[in-house]
C-alpha positions in Angstrom: 95.8 124.2 111.0 99.4 122.8 111.4 102.8 124.3 111.8 103.8 122.7 108.6 103.0 123.5 105.1 100.4 120.7 104.5 97.1 121.9 103.3 93.7 120.9 104.8 93.3 118.5 101.7 96.8 116.8 102.1 96.0 116.2 105.9 92.7 114.7 105.1 94.2 112.5 102.3 96.7 111.4 104.7 94.4 110.5 107.4 91.8 108.7 105.1 94.5 106.8 103.5 96.4 106.0 106.8 93.8 105.5 109.4 93.0 101.7 109.6 89.1 101.2 109.7 87.1 98.0 110.6 84.1 96.9 112.2 84.3 96.9 115.9 81.8 95.8 119.0 81.6 97.5 122.0 78.9 96.4 124.8 77.2 93.9 122.5 76.6 96.6 119.6 78.6 96.7 116.3 79.9 99.8 114.7 80.9 99.5 111.3 84.0 100.7 109.4 85.4 102.8 112.0 88.6 103.9 113.8 90.0 104.5 117.5 90.9 108.1 119.0 94.0 107.0 120.3 95.1 105.4 116.7 94.4 108.6 115.0 96.5 110.5 117.5 99.3 108.0 116.9 99.3 108.6 113.4 99.3 112.3 113.4 102.1 112.5 115.6 104.3 109.7 114.0 103.4 111.1 110.4 104.4 114.4 111.6 101.4 116.2 111.0 101.7 117.4 114.5 104.4 117.5 116.9 102.4 116.4 120.2 99.5 114.3 121.1 97.6 117.7 122.6 98.1 119.2 119.3 96.7 116.2 117.6 93.8 116.4 120.1 93.1 120.0 119.1 93.5 119.3 115.1 91.3 116.2 115.6 88.4 118.7 116.8 88.9 121.1 114.3 88.8 118.6 111.6 85.7 117.3 113.2 83.8 120.5 114.1 84.9 122.6 110.9 85.7 120.3 108.3 82.8 117.6 109.3 85.2 115.1 108.3 84.4 112.4 111.1 82.4 112.0 114.2 81.6 109.9 117.1 79.6 106.8 116.2 77.2 107.8 118.7 77.8 111.6 118.8 78.3 111.6 122.3 82.0 112.8 122.4 84.3 115.2 121.1 87.5 114.0 119.4 89.6 112.2 122.3 92.9 110.4 122.8 91.0 107.5 124.0 89.8 104.2 123.1 86.5 105.7 121.5 85.1 104.8 118.1 84.6 107.5 115.2 83.6 107.3 111.8 84.8 109.4 108.7 81.7 111.3 106.9 79.0 112.9 108.9 75.7 110.8 109.3 72.4 112.0 108.0 69.9 111.2 110.6 70.4 108.4 113.2 73.8 107.2 114.3 73.1 104.0 112.5 72.3 105.5 109.0 74.2 104.3 106.4 73.7 107.8 104.4 76.7 109.9 104.8 77.3 113.4 103.5 81.0 113.7 103.9 82.8 111.8 101.2 83.1 108.3 102.4 84.5 107.5 98.9 86.2 111.1 97.9 90.0 110.2 98.4 91.7 108.1 96.1 94.1 105.8 98.2 95.1 103.7 95.3 93.8 100.6 97.6 94.0 98.4 94.4 97.4 99.3 93.8 98.4 98.7 97.2 96.7 95.4 97.5 98.3 94.3 94.2 101.8 95.4 95.2 101.3 93.8 98.3 100.7 90.4 96.9 103.5 90.9 94.6 106.3 91.1 97.2 108.8 88.4 96.7 109.9 86.1 99.6 113.4 88.0 99.6 111.5 91.4 99.6 109.4 90.1 102.6 112.8 89.1 104.3 114.1 92.5 103.9 111.1 94.2 105.3 111.3 92.0 108.3 114.9 92.6 108.8 114.1 96.5 108.7 111.1 96.1 110.8 113.1 94.1 113.6 115.8 97.0 113.8 113.1 99.6 113.5 110.5 98.5 116.2 111.1 98.7 119.8 111.7 95.4 121.6 111.3 95.3 125.3 109.8 93.3 128.0 106.3 94.1 128.6 103.9 93.2 131.3 100.1 92.4 130.8 97.6 91.2 133.4 100.7 90.2 136.0 102.6 88.3 133.4 105.8 89.4 131.7 106.4 88.7 127.9 110.0 89.2 127.2 111.5 90.8 123.9 108.2 91.7 122.4 106.8 94.6 120.4 103.3 96.3 120.1 101.2 95.5 117.0 100.4 99.4 116.3 104.2 100.4 116.6 105.1 97.9 113.8 102.2 99.0 111.5 103.1 102.7 112.1 106.7 102.1 111.6 105.9 100.2 108.1 103.9 103.4 107.1 106.2 106.1 108.2 109.2 104.5 107.0 107.6 104.2 103.4 107.5 100.3 103.5 103.9 100.3 103.4 101.7 102.7 101.7 98.9 102.7 104.3 97.9 100.9 107.7 95.8 98.4 106.0 98.6 97.5 103.8 101.1 97.3 106.5 98.8 95.0 108.5 98.7 92.5 105.2 102.5 92.7 104.8 103.2 91.6 108.6 100.3 89.1 108.2 102.5 87.1 105.4 105.5 87.6 107.5 103.6 85.9 110.3 102.1 83.2 108.0 104.5 82.7 105.2 107.6 83.2 106.9 107.0 82.5 110.8 108.7 86.0 111.2 106.4 87.1 114.2 103.8 85.4 116.1 101.2 86.5 119.0 103.1 85.8 122.4 100.4 83.4 123.3 99.9 82.2 119.7 96.1 82.9 119.7 95.5 85.9 117.3 96.4 86.6 113.8 98.2 89.8 113.4 96.2 92.9 114.2 97.3 96.3 114.3 95.0 98.1 116.8 94.8 99.0 120.5 92.6 98.8 123.3 92.2 101.5 126.2 95.8 102.2 125.8 97.1 98.6 126.1 98.0 97.0 123.1 95.3 94.5 122.1 97.8 92.1 120.3 101.4 91.7 121.2 103.8 90.1 119.0 107.1 88.8 119.3 109.8 88.5 116.7 110.5 84.8 116.2 114.1 85.8 115.3 114.4 86.8 119.0 112.8 84.0 120.7 116.5 82.4 121.4 116.8 85.3 123.6 114.0 84.9 126.1 
């Protein structure tokens, strides 16, 4: 299904290990363990599974239709590069059912090992990752709700960089590492100091902006 040499099984493993799942709320309704369509498109392109966002959408629909890898949380949408919620697995019965027919747990992502290795990172190792992150993530002035935030980066870009550079084994691990950089080293902070680091997006705009503390003197 791709121009490269990845098999369907390898693509599925990459997606299930690399896509961040969390409980999300929309219009006062909770959807558990789901991901956002545009986040999966980001991941497919930056992991070089496909060369473009358009091809990511095509591949996503093939995986959704023929492999039954995931579905829209209410079964109302095809796969889109939008702020829409999807779940891995195909639900048996209603959209709220907890019975899922396609392998919620069929991919071994070594999450225990990832969590252990993340916790075992020393302070010098964290500093080194922070320096690589500083050099690798695009820093620029960004505007949100008529306010300009100087020298900041988008949280999802930082997560993507750690995963695709091999500094983190998964998006979950990347978020955990950056939270340690935030809490233990003060290396990053939310531009309004209102949020713990998160690696998601909302309606094409970053839900969380973060700014490197090392660059505060330049603002």
